[in-house]
N, C-alpha and C positions, 0 to 999 in steps of 0.2 A: 408596140410591145406591151403585153399585159403583165400582171404581177408575177405569174409563174415563170414567164420568160425572163423577167428581170432577175428573179432569184437564181435561175440557171446561169445567166450572164455574170452576176456577182460572184457566184461560186467558182466559175471558170477563171475570172479575172483575179480573184483573191486566193485562188488555190485552196478552197475549203469545200466542205460538203454542202449539199443543198440544204440540209437541215440547219447547219450553222449559218448559212447565208440568209435563210428565212428568219431565223432568230435575230440576226443582226438588223435586217430590214424592219422587222416588227418593233424592235427596240428603238430604231431611228424614228419610226412613225409615232410611237408613244411619247418619246422625248419631245419631239416637235409639237405634238398636240398639247401635251401638258404645259409646255412653255408658253404657247399662244393663249391657252385658256387662262393662265395666271397673269397675262398681260405683258409678257416678255417678247423677245424676238430672237430668232436663230440666224446668225450671220456666218455664212461659209464664204470666206474671201475668195474672189475669183469665180465662184459658182453662183451665189445669189443670197438673198435674204428673205426669210419667211417672217411676216409680221401680220398685225391685225389692223384693218382700216375701220375707222368709226364712220358710220353713216348717220347723219342727223335726221331727225323727224322732219317730214315735209308733207306738203299737200300735193296729191296727184289727181288724176282724173280716171274715172272708170271708162275704159275704151269702148264699151258697148253703149253706155248711156250718156257719157260725157259729164256725169255728175262728179263734183269734187269729192275726194275721199282722203282720209288721213292715212299716211304711211308712217308707221312707227320707226323710231331709231333702231339701228341694228349694227352688228359687227360682222365684218367679212374677212376671212383669212386671205392673204395675198402673197404672191411671190414676185420679188423684183430680181431680174436677171443680172448677174455680175458681168463685168467687162470681159473676163477670160472666156466665159461660156458664150457670150454674144459674138466675140471675135471668132471662136471656133466654129460656130454655126454659120457664120458669114464667110468662112474660108480664109480668115486673116490669122496671122500668127504673131 
């Protein structure tokens, strides 16, 4: 499912126009992004949690030459699946 298909599905499920569904989805994306950028997390009980994982600086190897190289610290957004969503995907209720 791509973004436009998701908008249509949201509009049908919530009985709203596609324009309203698109606006709601865009607002959701912006709120989650802004929250993660500011160091917070978004927890939707039963669905999952959006948060940021810190990756420490480390030394790696260049795969072509085998020479050591420095890999700088970084942050990566992640999503942890909630129990209700995991159970639904696995066919459990």
